[in-house]
All heavy atoms as an XYZ file, in Angstrom:
1017
protein
N     256.132     94.008    185.424
C     257.055     95.137    185.599
C     256.652     96.260    184.582
O     256.763     97.416    185.007
C     258.485     94.696    185.282
C     259.421     95.828    185.264
C     258.929     93.645    186.307
N     256.163     95.929    183.453
C     255.840     96.984    182.376
C     254.364     97.109    182.217
O     253.954     97.846    181.340
C     256.508     96.567    181.088
C     256.114     95.224    180.534
C     254.933     95.228    179.851
C     256.842     94.128    180.740
C     254.408     93.982    179.256
C     256.399     92.942    180.246
C     255.252     92.850    179.511
O     254.813     91.627    178.999
N     253.531     96.559    183.072
C     252.042     96.597    182.872
C     251.531     98.006    182.902
O     250.640     98.319    182.059
C     251.390     95.823    184.008
N     252.014     98.860    183.762
C     251.558    100.255    183.798
C     251.888    101.030    182.481
O     251.074    101.786    181.907
C     252.160    100.972    184.971
C     251.795    102.449    185.084
C     250.325    102.757    185.153
O     249.556    101.897    185.596
O     249.997    103.816    184.708
N     253.185    100.754    181.969
C     253.435    101.423    180.667
C     252.593    100.943    179.566
O     252.193    101.639    178.655
C     254.942    101.143    180.365
C     255.879    101.989    181.178
C     256.437    101.141    182.399
O     255.767    100.172    182.848
N     257.560    101.547    182.876
N     252.266     99.663    179.646
C     251.440     99.084    178.541
C     250.064     99.605    178.649
O     249.400     99.939    177.632
C     251.493     97.542    178.643
C     250.818     96.740    177.497
C     251.557     97.008    176.230
C     250.916     95.257    177.825
N     249.475     99.727    179.885
C     248.146    100.199    180.013
C     247.981    101.664    179.781
O     246.927    102.122    179.321
C     247.669     99.813    181.463
N     248.999    102.463    180.162
C     248.911    103.948    180.026
C     250.206    104.513    179.406
O     250.923    105.255    180.034
C     248.751    104.569    181.451
C     247.497    104.051    182.110
O     246.395    104.308    181.614
N     247.588    103.347    183.184
N     250.408    104.185    178.091
C     251.659    104.622    177.493
C     251.777    106.146    177.357
O     252.859    106.689    177.405
C     251.675    104.057    176.122
C     250.222    103.633    175.891
C     249.613    103.399    177.225
N     250.644    106.864    177.465
C     250.663    108.304    177.324
C     251.315    108.968    178.517
O     251.754    110.127    178.460
N     251.409    108.219    179.542
C     252.075    108.786    180.812
C     253.533    108.681    180.832
O     254.195    109.077    181.862
C     251.444    108.089    182.063
C     249.949    108.376    182.198
O     249.458    109.384    181.718
N     249.333    107.543    182.995
N     254.127    108.096    179.820
C     255.579    107.836    179.815
C     256.207    108.356    178.598
O     255.598    108.509    177.567
C     255.815    106.294    179.935
C     255.271    105.736    181.181
C     253.984    105.216    181.254
C     256.043    105.734    182.335
C     253.412    104.740    182.457
C     255.558    105.196    183.556
C     254.203    104.722    183.577
O     253.732    104.214    184.754
N     257.544    108.570    178.738
C     258.320    109.084    177.577
C     258.798    107.974    176.666
O     258.577    106.773    177.103
N     259.421    108.303    175.602
C     259.908    107.302    174.643
C     260.971    106.365    175.232
O     260.964    105.160    174.909
C     260.345    108.015    173.360
C     261.535    108.878    173.547
O     261.444    109.892    174.313
O     262.521    108.678    172.890
N     261.789    106.902    176.057
C     262.874    106.063    176.570
C     262.342    105.033    177.577
O     262.683    103.874    177.503
C     263.945    106.937    177.261
C     264.826    107.771    176.340
C     265.776    108.693    177.197
C     265.613    106.924    175.377
N     261.439    105.432    178.460
C     260.787    104.505    179.358
C     260.032    103.476    178.682
O     260.065    102.258    179.034
C     259.895    105.300    180.348
N     259.278    103.863    177.587
C     258.520    102.884    176.831
C     259.399    101.926    176.090
O     259.135    100.712    176.004
C     257.587    103.565    175.864
C     256.436    104.374    176.505
C     255.839    105.372    175.558
C     255.425    103.443    177.128
N     260.525    102.454    175.581
C     261.487    101.570    174.890
C     262.095    100.568    175.813
O     262.260     99.351    175.568
C     262.592    102.361    174.179
O     261.993    103.225    173.231
C     263.609    101.466    173.482
N     262.465    100.998    177.026
C     263.043    100.076    178.050
C     262.006     99.071    178.513
O     262.351     97.890    178.634
C     263.502    100.895    179.228
C     264.789    101.819    178.942
C     265.104    102.627    180.102
O     264.291    103.064    180.869
N     266.354    103.097    180.060
N     260.757     99.455    178.632
C     259.690     98.584    178.927
C     259.526     97.516    177.827
O     259.342     96.299    178.092
C     258.364     99.255    179.197
N     259.604     97.941    176.565
C     259.546     96.966    175.412
C     260.735     96.030    175.493
O     260.483     94.786    175.186
N     261.842     96.432    175.802
C     263.048     95.499    175.983
C     262.695     94.494    177.017
O     262.973     93.298    176.830
C     264.382     96.288    176.248
C     265.485     95.357    176.535
C     264.731     97.122    175.058
N     262.157     94.918    178.120
C     261.887     93.984    179.257
C     260.840     93.024    178.762
O     260.995     91.814    179.006
C     261.442     94.772    180.448
C     262.500     95.544    181.112
C     260.787     93.825    181.546
C     262.106     96.530    182.073
N     259.800     93.508    178.058
C     258.768     92.528    177.556
C     259.398     91.534    176.561
O     259.070     90.407    176.612
C     257.644     93.363    176.927
N     260.231     92.037    175.745
C     260.889     91.157    174.740
C     261.721     90.063    175.467
O     261.686     88.884    175.073
C     261.735     91.973    173.830
O     262.334     91.229    172.868
N     262.490     90.530    176.449
C     263.354     89.554    177.170
C     262.566     88.474    177.901
O     262.951     87.433    178.076
C     264.244     90.310    178.108
C     265.375     91.088    177.489
C     266.101     92.022    178.431
O     265.677     92.407    179.497
N     267.300     92.412    178.042
N     261.275     88.916    178.214
C     260.375     87.975    178.904
C     259.620     87.072    177.888
O     258.824     86.236    178.317
C     259.397     88.732    179.797
N     259.897     87.318    176.605
C     259.229     86.491    175.529
C     257.833     86.969    175.270
O     257.052     86.293    174.604
N     257.500     88.153    175.657
C     256.153     88.754    175.440
C     256.298     89.780    174.286
O     256.227     90.904    174.388
C     255.700     89.503    176.666
C     255.633     88.642    177.941
C     254.538     87.606    177.863
C     254.382     86.828    179.107
N     253.391     85.797    179.090
N     256.461     89.114    173.058
C     256.747     89.882    171.910
C     255.635     90.861    171.473
O     255.823     91.933    170.970
C     257.256     89.045    170.808
C     258.476     88.248    171.191
N     259.670     88.876    171.432
C     258.631     86.906    171.337
C     260.578     87.993    171.803
N     259.987     86.745    171.718
N     254.398     90.409    171.581
C     253.248     91.152    171.231
C     253.216     92.438    172.113
O     253.005     93.559    171.631
C     251.898     90.453    171.318
N     253.413     92.316    173.380
C     253.516     93.469    174.332
C     254.652     94.343    173.922
O     254.485     95.557    173.984
C     253.650     92.993    175.798
C     252.463     92.351    176.414
O     251.362     92.376    175.771
O     252.558     91.742    177.523
N     255.796     93.704    173.670
C     256.971     94.486    173.272
C     256.700     95.354    172.023
O     257.034     96.562    171.980
C     258.175     93.602    172.997
N     256.031     94.770    171.021
C     255.732     95.545    169.827
C     254.805     96.796    170.233
O     255.006     97.830    169.684
C     254.927     94.636    168.873
N     253.861     96.534    171.058
C     252.922     97.680    171.470
C     253.730     98.791    172.161
O     253.470     99.945    171.925
C     251.814     97.187    172.380
C     250.823     96.287    171.691
C     249.748     95.754    172.627
C     248.931     94.740    171.979
N     247.981     94.051    172.952
N     254.657     98.363    173.015
C     255.480     99.331    173.738
C     256.439    100.132    172.752
O     256.524    101.299    172.904
C     256.233     98.651    174.861
C     255.323     98.189    176.074
C     256.013     97.161    176.874
C     254.894     99.421    176.891
N     257.064     99.401    171.869
C     257.849    100.052    170.898
C     257.074    100.967    170.057
O     257.548    102.098    169.688
C     258.724     99.053    170.109
C     259.686     98.237    170.930
C     259.728     96.903    170.713
C     260.553     98.787    171.807
C     260.678     96.062    171.455
C     261.437     98.070    172.585
C     261.506     96.709    172.390
N     255.921    100.605    169.644
C     255.036    101.477    168.803
C     254.730    102.683    169.645
O     254.697    103.818    169.036
C     253.769    100.758    168.463
C     253.921     99.942    167.181
O     254.675    100.227    166.279
O     253.194     98.905    167.092
N     254.392    102.542    170.929
C     254.081    103.652    171.744
C     255.258    104.613    171.855
O     255.095    105.842    171.859
C     253.571    103.187    173.101
N     256.447    104.104    171.972
C     257.603    104.903    172.066
C     257.767    105.725    170.769
O     258.106    106.860    170.872
C     258.848    104.073    172.310
N     257.466    105.130    169.702
C     257.595    105.838    168.321
C     256.537    106.837    168.111
O     256.671    107.763    167.411
C     257.623    104.744    167.215
C     258.939    103.951    167.196
C     258.793    102.701    166.283
C     260.121    104.772    166.742
N     255.419    106.695    168.783
C     254.389    107.676    168.823
C     254.882    108.967    169.469
O     254.570    110.042    169.134
C     253.064    107.201    169.426
C     252.353    106.072    168.650
C     252.034    106.500    167.189
O     251.505    107.566    167.022
N     252.256    105.643    166.212
N     255.701    108.785    170.477
C     256.255    109.922    171.314
C     257.439    110.504    170.572
O     257.658    111.736    170.583
C     256.774    109.376    172.657
C     255.660    108.859    173.548
C     255.003    109.957    174.236
C     254.033    109.367    175.298
N     253.544    110.380    176.187
N     258.242    109.685    169.891
C     259.385    110.138    169.235
C     259.702    109.229    168.004
O     260.265    108.191    168.131
C     260.648    110.150    170.143
C     261.919    110.626    169.530
O     261.931    110.976    168.336
N     262.964    110.603    170.288
N     259.296    109.715    166.882
C     259.456    108.909    165.665
C     260.904    108.638    165.206
O     261.244    107.912    164.394
C     258.627    109.433    164.469
C     259.121    110.784    163.929
C     258.130    111.381    162.893
N     258.105    110.576    161.779
C     258.777    110.840    160.646
N     259.505    111.974    160.556
N     258.682    110.068    159.535
N     261.860    109.413    165.897
C     263.270    109.319    165.648
C     263.963    108.361    166.655
O     265.141    108.305    166.679
C     263.943    110.693    165.706
C     263.472    111.557    164.601
C     262.425    112.521    164.843
C     263.910    111.464    163.277
C     261.964    113.295    163.807
C     263.419    112.238    162.245
C     262.453    113.155    162.529
O     261.946    114.000    161.515
N     263.239    107.692    167.473
C     263.813    106.843    168.533
C     264.363    105.623    167.884
O     263.699    104.604    167.580
C     262.690    106.483    169.517
C     262.992    105.483    170.632
C     264.273    105.737    171.339
O     265.285    105.205    170.932
N     264.285    106.423    172.471
N     265.646    105.648    167.610
C     266.385    104.655    166.955
C     266.277    103.298    167.606
O     266.098    102.279    166.926
C     267.861    105.029    166.730
C     268.655    104.086    165.954
C     270.058    103.930    166.602
N     270.703    102.736    166.118
C     270.524    101.531    166.488
N     269.663    101.243    167.384
N     271.232    100.543    165.945
N     266.491    103.204    168.831
C     266.430    101.954    169.574
C     265.022    101.325    169.579
O     264.911    100.075    169.415
C     266.814    102.124    171.062
C     268.319    102.445    171.171
O     269.092    102.088    170.304
O     268.685    103.016    172.220
N     263.977    102.090    169.572
C     262.613    101.650    169.462
C     262.406    101.003    168.012
O     261.859     99.937    167.896
C     261.624    102.687    169.779
N     262.954    101.672    167.028
C     262.822    101.243    165.677
C     263.585     99.891    165.482
O     263.078     98.947    164.920
C     263.372    102.239    164.644
C     262.528    103.448    164.410
C     263.327    104.502    163.728
C     261.320    103.040    163.596
N     264.842     99.834    165.987
C     265.616     98.632    165.838
C     264.900     97.443    166.640
O     264.797     96.295    166.044
C     266.998     98.921    166.398
C     267.935     97.703    166.186
O     268.285     97.558    165.082
N     268.350     97.013    167.243
N     264.501     97.726    167.839
C     263.847     96.655    168.525
C     262.491     96.302    168.051
O     262.086     95.084    168.100
C     263.713     97.073    170.007
C     265.058     97.020    170.754
O     265.649     95.943    170.812
N     265.525     98.110    171.304
N     261.767     97.207    167.487
C     260.432     96.851    166.825
C     260.661     95.989    165.655
O     259.921     95.047    165.367
C     259.694     98.151    166.438
C     258.309     97.888    165.903
C     257.470     96.951    166.801
C     257.585     99.226    165.599
N     261.758     96.251    164.860
C     262.013     95.428    163.681
C     262.383     94.039    164.099
O     261.912     93.027    163.595
C     263.158     96.020    162.849
N     263.147     93.973    165.152
C     263.549     92.565    165.674
C     262.363     91.920    166.326
O     262.219     90.633    166.123
C     264.673     92.818    166.732
N     261.443     92.585    166.846
C     260.278     92.049    167.457
C     259.344     91.551    166.379
O     258.770     90.389    166.509
C     259.515     93.116    168.333
O     260.405     93.467    169.373
C     258.210     92.530    168.910
N     259.158     92.279    165.247
C     258.409     91.827    164.095
C     259.005     90.517    163.567
O     258.285     89.673    163.082
C     258.259     92.879    163.032
C     257.271     93.935    163.406
N     256.011     93.673    163.821
C     257.378     95.314    163.332
C     255.345     94.752    164.030
N     256.199     95.715    163.768
N     260.352     90.440    163.602
C     261.030     89.134    163.174
C     260.572     88.031    164.071
O     260.311     86.952    163.569
C     262.529     89.452    163.138
C     263.310     88.217    162.638
S     265.079     88.570    162.490
C     265.456     88.701    164.208
N     260.635     88.305    165.347
C     260.208     87.211    166.330
C     258.771     86.785    166.047
O     258.434     85.598    166.185
C     260.419     87.686    167.770
C     261.792     87.885    168.156
C     262.568     86.581    168.152
O     262.079     85.605    168.568
N     263.876     86.636    167.825
N     257.895     87.796    165.737
C     256.508     87.469    165.507
C     256.181     86.988    164.161
O     255.060     86.677    163.799
C     255.686     88.719    165.858
C     255.697     89.165    167.261
C     255.082     90.534    167.413
C     254.894     88.209    168.162
N     257.206     87.000    163.256
C     257.118     86.693    161.869
C     256.100     87.603    161.152
O     255.378     87.152    160.224
C     256.715     85.187    161.656
C     257.815     84.257    162.228
C     257.397     82.792    161.968
C     258.367     81.779    162.488
N     259.647     82.136    163.161
N     256.100     88.847    161.540
C     255.271     89.851    160.927
C     256.137     90.550    159.815
O     256.543     91.704    159.968
C     254.859     90.911    161.908
C     253.827     90.389    162.893
O     253.140     89.332    162.641
N     253.699     91.048    164.019
N     256.333     89.828    158.659
C     257.221     90.287    157.657
C     256.834     91.563    157.000
O     257.583     92.465    156.798
C     257.502     89.148    156.606
C     257.865     87.913    157.298
C     257.168     86.687    157.216
C     259.005     87.596    158.166
N     257.752     85.706    157.934
C     258.900     86.250    158.590
C     260.064     88.384    158.614
C     259.831     85.715    159.383
C     261.031     87.802    159.457
C     260.866     86.444    159.847
N     255.527     91.670    156.729
C     254.998     92.909    156.082
C     255.134     94.151    156.960
O     255.442     95.244    156.544
C     253.512     92.710    155.573
C     253.491     91.897    154.342
O     254.218     92.091    153.463
N     252.545     90.884    154.335
N     254.920     93.937    158.322
C     254.953     95.005    159.276
C     256.446     95.399    159.490
O     256.784     96.574    159.820
C     254.315     94.610    160.547
N     257.403     94.386    159.311
C     258.770     94.676    159.608
C     259.418     95.589    158.536
O     260.278     96.382    158.869
C     259.518     93.304    159.584
C     260.929     93.339    159.970
S     261.485     91.591    160.181
C     263.156     91.749    159.667
N     258.980     95.460    157.261
C     259.652     96.223    156.192
C     259.572     97.739    156.429
O     260.580     98.449    156.384
C     259.045     95.802    154.819
C     259.453     94.396    154.510
C     259.562     96.769    153.722
C     258.743     93.794    153.358
N     258.420     98.403    156.611
C     258.426     99.825    156.836
C     259.207    100.264    158.082
O     259.808    101.375    158.105
C     256.966    100.227    156.894
C     256.231     98.977    157.176
C     257.082     97.835    156.649
N     259.191     99.385    159.101
C     259.951     99.804    160.316
C     261.432     99.762    160.023
O     262.167    100.705    160.431
C     259.586     98.830    161.464
C     260.567     99.079    162.694
C     258.136     98.960    161.891
N     261.888     98.699    159.365
C     263.301     98.592    159.022
C     263.745     99.730    157.953
O     264.837    100.291    158.133
C     263.581     97.251    158.449
N     262.853    100.018    157.073
C     263.244    101.141    156.154
C     263.288    102.506    156.888
O     264.120    103.331    156.636
C     262.147    101.209    155.050
C     262.231    100.068    154.027
C     261.085    100.194    153.031
C     263.550    100.089    153.237
N     262.442    102.725    157.838
C     262.563    103.955    158.639
C     263.837    103.897    159.487
O     264.479    104.896    159.557
C     261.305    103.975    159.614
C     261.339    105.194    160.536
C     261.043    106.481    159.810
N     261.064    107.558    160.840
C     261.549    108.741    160.666
N     262.017    109.068    159.460
N     261.551    109.639    161.570
N     264.192    102.722    159.994
C     265.438    102.660    160.719
C     266.598    102.957    159.795
O     267.513    103.668    160.197
C     265.624    101.225    161.248
C     266.955    100.896    161.993
C     267.134    101.813    163.211
C     266.934     99.423    162.406
N     266.566    102.517    158.542
C     267.606    102.823    157.588
C     267.697    104.277    157.309
O     268.816    104.861    157.027
C     267.442    102.007    156.327
N     266.506    104.915    157.283
C     266.448    106.396    157.033
C     267.123    107.107    158.195
O     267.812    108.110    158.005
C     264.995    106.831    156.878
C     264.706    108.243    156.590
C     263.255    108.566    156.488
O     262.493    107.679    155.900
O     262.852    109.623    156.986
N     266.833    106.706    159.420
C     267.307    107.271    160.654
C     268.849    107.007    160.858
O     269.601    107.880    161.266
C     266.573    106.889    161.887
C     265.081    107.200    161.826
C     267.156    107.373    163.162
C     264.763    108.650    161.750
N     269.171    105.775    160.535
C     270.591    105.277    160.860
C     271.129    104.644    159.597
O     271.288    103.398    159.591
C     270.434    104.302    161.991
C     271.758    103.933    162.600
O     272.757    104.466    162.166
O     271.788    103.031    163.542
N     271.484    105.365    158.527
C     271.840    104.811    157.273
C     273.190    104.055    157.266
O     273.486    103.297    156.373
C     271.899    105.983    156.319
C     272.063    107.177    157.200
C     271.400    106.802    158.510
N     274.010    104.305    158.305
C     275.269    103.615    158.383
C     275.167    102.258    159.102
O     276.229    101.612    159.293
C     276.313    104.528    159.140
O     276.548    105.706    158.413
N     274.027    101.920    159.480
C     273.837    100.598    160.179
C     273.304     99.492    159.229
O     272.177     99.549    158.808
C     272.797    100.766    161.333
C     272.650     99.517    162.143
O     273.180     98.493    161.866
N     271.978     99.742    163.297
N     274.179     98.615    158.884
C     273.689     97.515    157.896
C     272.574     96.632    158.443
O     271.877     96.055    157.626
C     275.017     96.737    157.623
C     275.886     97.045    158.796
C     275.571     98.366    159.276
N     272.426     96.614    159.702
C     271.333     95.775    160.358
C     270.024     96.133    159.778
O     269.155     95.271    159.543
C     271.333     95.851    161.856
C     272.594     95.279    162.422
O     273.389     94.591    161.691
O     272.835     95.571    163.631
N     269.756     97.425    159.510
C     268.447     97.826    158.972
C     268.201     97.235    157.683
O     267.061     96.786    157.368
C     268.422     99.412    158.890
N     269.218     97.186    156.783
C     269.047     96.644    155.450
C     268.910     95.126    155.573
O     268.191     94.540    154.774
C     270.189     97.055    154.581
C     270.352     98.552    154.484
C     271.479     99.136    155.042
C     269.451     99.330    153.812
C     271.667    100.544    154.989
C     269.583    100.674    153.743
C     270.619    101.296    154.342
O     270.845    102.677    154.272
N     269.578     94.463    156.511
C     269.463     93.075    156.666
C     268.069     92.692    157.104
O     267.499     91.709    156.669
C     270.504     92.565    157.713
C     270.268     91.132    158.075
C     271.957     92.702    157.154
N     267.417     93.543    158.051
C     266.073     93.318    158.419
C     265.084     93.258    157.160
O     264.256     92.471    156.976
C     265.569     94.374    159.372
C     265.979     94.200    160.852
C     266.441     95.297    161.502
C     265.885     92.946    161.455
C     266.846     95.084    162.883
C     266.268     92.797    162.773
C     266.756     93.819    163.475
N     265.319     94.303    156.307
C     264.459     94.377    155.078
C     264.731     93.184    154.195
O     263.700     92.533    153.693
C     264.778     95.655    154.316
C     263.869     95.719    153.056
C     264.525     96.847    155.173
N     265.937     92.803    154.016
C     266.275     91.628    153.133
C     265.662     90.391    153.734
O     265.092     89.580    152.964
C     267.814     91.515    153.007
N     265.754     90.214    155.039
C     265.201     89.029    155.633
C     263.700     88.990    155.438
O     263.137     87.837    155.141
C     265.539     88.974    157.131
C     264.919     87.773    157.900
C     265.410     86.536    157.446
C     265.195     88.038    159.450
N     263.064     90.050    155.649
C     261.591     90.144    155.463
C     261.196     89.698    154.080
O     260.339     88.903    153.843
C     261.074     91.460    155.825
N     261.868     90.307    153.026
C     261.617     89.896    151.633
C     261.913     88.466    151.380
O     261.188     87.718    150.645
C     262.347     90.839    150.700
C     261.737     92.137    150.489
C     262.348     93.341    150.762
C     260.377     92.230    150.048
C     261.721     94.549    150.575
C     259.710     93.438    149.850
C     260.459     94.618    150.179
O     259.779     95.810    150.019
N     262.997     87.920    152.019
C     263.287     86.533    151.816
C     262.163     85.653    152.369
O     261.715     84.671    151.672
C     264.533     86.192    152.587
C     264.935     84.675    152.570
C     266.103     84.425    153.386
O     266.888     85.286    153.797
N     266.451     83.115    153.616
N     261.634     85.925    153.532
C     260.510     85.187    154.123
C     259.227     85.289    153.325
O     258.495     84.342    153.202
C     260.345     85.488    155.580
C     261.585     85.180    156.464
C     261.857     83.612    156.399
O     260.963     82.829    156.393
O     263.080     83.338    156.342
N     258.903     86.483    152.875
C     257.739     86.690    152.054
C     257.858     85.928    150.784
O     256.892     85.265    150.307
C     257.533     88.160    151.761
C     257.200     89.051    152.861
C     257.206     90.507    152.501
C     255.675     88.690    153.326
N     259.073     85.888    150.203
C     259.282     85.108    148.956
C     259.116     83.611    149.168
O     258.585     82.906    148.327
N     259.543     83.110    150.310
C     259.365     81.658    150.609
C     257.907     81.239    150.634
O     257.481     80.166    150.318
C     259.923     81.294    151.982
C     261.496     81.273    151.982
C     261.943     80.915    153.358
C     263.462     80.922    153.505
N     263.850     80.685    154.950
N     257.033     82.191    151.109
C     255.563     81.850    151.247
C     254.775     82.083    149.979
O     253.670     81.705    149.836
C     254.986     82.738    152.411
N     255.391     82.845    149.050
C     254.650     83.245    147.808
C     254.703     82.121    146.795
O     255.640     81.382    146.646
C     255.388     84.454    147.210
C     254.682     85.055    146.052
C     253.255     85.445    146.300
O     252.973     86.224    147.219
O     252.361     85.012    145.519
N     253.616     81.995    146.054
C     253.471     80.930    145.006
C     253.546     81.618    143.578
O     253.998     80.884    142.653
C     252.120     80.218    145.148
C     251.922     79.562    146.463
C     252.943     78.411    146.676
C     252.654     77.656    147.969
N     253.840     77.475    148.797
N     253.095     82.785    143.458
C     253.075     83.431    142.131
C     254.492     83.798    141.745
O     255.223     84.480    142.365
C     252.245     84.732    142.164
N     254.926     83.273    140.513
C     256.331     83.451    140.088
C     256.747     84.912    139.958
O     257.894     85.277    140.364
C     256.421     82.725    138.747
C     255.229     81.700    138.821
C     254.243     82.299    139.620
N     255.892     85.764    139.529
C     256.166     87.166    139.355
C     256.499     87.831    140.699
O     257.397     88.659    140.881
C     255.103     87.903    138.605
N     255.698     87.468    141.734
C     255.884     88.047    143.110
C     257.173     87.440    143.703
O     257.868     88.145    144.407
C     254.676     87.845    143.928
C     253.492     88.738    143.350
C     252.314     88.813    144.318
N     252.698     89.317    145.651
C     252.601     90.557    146.083
N     252.178     91.488    145.242
N     253.026     90.907    147.320
N     257.338     86.198    143.433
C     258.604     85.488    144.013
C     259.864     86.316    143.459
O     260.759     86.645    144.168
C     258.678     84.060    143.704
C     259.994     83.483    143.996
C     257.603     83.231    144.436
N     259.812     86.642    142.106
C     260.906     87.350    141.504
C     261.063     88.699    142.120
O     262.180     89.178    142.383
C     260.717     87.495    140.023
C     261.871     88.223    139.332
C     261.693     88.323    137.863
C     262.844     89.016    137.221
N     263.690     89.899    137.914
N     259.942     89.419    142.348
C     259.941     90.765    142.943
C     260.517     90.707    144.348
O     261.372     91.577    144.722
C     258.550     91.387    142.991
N     260.132     89.734    145.120
C     260.708     89.591    146.447
C     262.199     89.219    146.438
O     262.902     89.783    147.270
C     259.879     88.510    147.244
C     258.504     88.935    147.691
C     257.443     87.990    147.679
C     258.229     90.231    148.129
C     256.191     88.328    148.076
C     256.987     90.589    148.592
C     255.975     89.629    148.518
O     254.702     89.953    148.956
N     262.576     88.447    145.503
C     263.987     88.009    145.367
C     264.778     89.224    144.982
O     265.881     89.479    145.483
C     264.153     86.911    144.359
O     263.353     85.733    144.878
C     265.591     86.444    144.239
N     264.269     90.066    144.045
C     264.952     91.197    143.588
C     265.131     92.161    144.811
O     266.227     92.751    144.985
C     264.246     91.923    142.480
C     264.371     91.137    141.121
O     265.147     90.227    141.073
O     263.519     91.494    140.252
N     264.153     92.359    145.570
C     264.193     93.240    146.756
C     265.169     92.688    147.766
O     265.934     93.439    148.344
C     262.790     93.429    147.395
O     261.981     94.095    146.391
N     265.126     91.365    147.973
C     266.084     90.737    148.962
C     267.502     91.017    148.492
O     268.296     91.458    149.293
C     265.831     89.200    148.938
C     267.006     88.287    149.340
C     267.295     88.559    150.771
C     266.574     86.818    149.047
N     267.816     90.878    147.280
C     269.156     91.106    146.744
C     269.501     92.591    146.848
O     270.712     92.857    147.184
C     269.296     90.636    145.280
C     269.153     89.056    145.145
C     269.105     88.739    143.618
C     270.232     88.370    145.833
N     268.629     93.431    146.539
C     268.881     94.920    146.697
C     269.354     95.240    148.120
O     270.318     95.941    148.319
C     267.652     95.690    146.230
C     267.844     97.167    146.540
C     266.556     97.924    146.199
C     266.718     99.400    146.658
N     265.485    100.194    146.398
N     268.531     94.919    149.038
C     268.823     95.338    150.445
C     269.987     94.520    151.024
O     270.736     95.055    151.847
C     267.557     95.213    151.305
C     266.603     96.332    150.829
C     265.540     96.084    150.054
C     266.862     97.610    151.339
C     264.627     97.104    149.677
C     266.042     98.642    150.899
C     264.919     98.385    150.077
O     264.162     99.433    149.698
N     270.207     93.276    150.616
C     271.358     92.517    151.057
C     272.620     93.204    150.505
O     273.558     93.334    151.258
C     271.264     91.070    150.641
C     272.338     90.205    151.268
O     272.376     90.114    152.448
N     273.171     89.563    150.444
N     272.603     93.613    149.324
C     273.728     94.314    148.642
C     273.988     95.651    149.395
O     275.146     96.013    149.636
C     273.501     94.552    147.170
C     273.719     93.248    146.405
O     274.286     92.245    146.885
N     273.109     93.214    145.195
N     272.963     96.371    149.731
C     273.131     97.648    150.483
C     273.783     97.365    151.824
O     274.715     98.133    152.153
C     271.796     98.299    150.673
C     271.220     99.039    149.493
C     269.705     99.525    149.786
C     272.050    100.247    149.035
N     273.429     96.371    152.528
C     274.056     96.028    153.765
C     275.488     95.641    153.516
O     276.371     96.056    154.322
C     273.313     94.862    154.436
N     275.814     94.851    152.545
C     277.151     94.339    152.317
C     278.039     95.426    151.769
O     279.298     95.333    151.966
C     277.154     93.143    151.406
C     276.623     91.954    152.072
O     276.700     91.795    153.300
N     275.993     91.079    151.325
N     277.516     96.467    151.112
C     278.382     97.467    150.452
C     278.761     98.680    151.398
O     279.537     99.442    150.995
C     277.691     97.973    149.226
C     277.605     96.906    148.131
C     276.701     97.355    146.962
O     276.141     98.468    147.025
O     276.665     96.599    146.032
N     278.209     98.723    152.547
C     278.523     99.722    153.470
C     279.974     99.585    153.865
O     280.433     98.557    154.190
C     277.669     99.758    154.730
C     276.229    100.180    154.476
C     275.443    100.079    155.783
C     276.213    101.678    154.029
N     280.812    100.684    153.810
C     282.232    100.613    154.080
C     282.489    100.378    155.548
O     283.600     99.850    155.859
C     282.778    101.888    153.576
C     281.652    102.880    153.622
C     280.390    102.045    153.339
N     281.607    100.744    156.412
C     281.787    100.590    157.787
C     280.521    100.651    158.566
O     279.530    101.155    157.981
C     282.725    101.743    158.362
N     280.454    100.009    159.731
C     279.257    100.021    160.579
C     279.519    101.045    161.675
O     280.464    100.872    162.463
C     278.966     98.652    161.145
C     277.757     98.684    162.011
C     277.463     97.287    162.581
C     276.258     97.292    163.410
N     275.893     95.925    163.906
N     278.641    102.043    161.707
C     278.795    103.066    162.755
C     277.660    102.897    163.754
O     276.479    102.794    163.308
C     278.701    104.520    162.206
C     278.789    105.574    163.272
C     279.820    104.670    161.108
N     277.977    102.802    164.973
C     276.967    102.650    166.015
C     277.180    103.633    167.095
O     278.278    104.140    167.378
C     276.903    101.215    166.696
O     278.223    101.004    167.271
C     276.580    100.185    165.634
N     276.124    104.102    167.726
C     276.113    105.038    168.896
C     275.585    104.326    170.065
O     274.603    103.619    169.999
C     275.286    106.247    168.602
C     275.734    107.039    167.408
C     275.333    106.769    166.093
C     276.720    108.057    167.573
C     275.693    107.570    165.022
C     277.151    108.840    166.457
C     276.722    108.523    165.240
N     276.267    104.411    171.152
C     275.817    103.810    172.406
C     275.293    104.848    173.409
O     274.570    104.481    174.286
C     276.905    102.979    173.086
O     278.037    103.875    173.348
C     277.375    101.827    172.157
N     275.616    106.153    173.196
C     275.258    107.104    174.181
C     275.375    108.507    173.530
O     276.257    108.697    172.783
C     276.031    107.058    175.410
C     275.668    108.046    176.495
C     276.525    107.845    177.750
O     277.217    106.823    177.896
O     276.431    108.795    178.557
N     274.416    109.342    173.829
C     274.510    110.782    173.396
C     274.660    111.542    174.726
O     273.957    111.369    175.708
C     273.238    111.144    172.630
C     273.037    110.519    171.332
C     272.238    109.417    171.146
C     273.699    111.055    170.240
C     272.108    108.824    169.892
C     273.535    110.499    168.992
C     272.780    109.385    168.862
N     275.623    112.418    174.700
C     275.858    113.322    175.864
C     275.946    114.777    175.393
O     276.298    115.016    174.243
C     277.033    112.989    176.623
O     278.172    113.000    175.760
C     276.924    111.572    177.233
């Protein structure tokens, strides 16, 4: 269904690429989904849904280092959404589990706590479902 968008992303807009990425993700084709979300972000770096879905896709792929900048960008675009900070915290948690050097484990744990606290301290979660 999304093969044409994957093969020729330059021919499509950010919304079509994001939707194709969602389809790929639902089909369990997370590597394809990541490429499609990346392509959408090349078209529109403010595409919040592409950022959110790319962060979730990196989580599925266990690409923790790639997940962090995407989730931080999502937090920059959508600072009232605690999910962005949770993505960052989760990535640092997983990186810490794999780390052996005590100093790096501490740094990852400190970062995990920082972003987890940011998520928990937001007074409300604001989401948008449609712009008109």
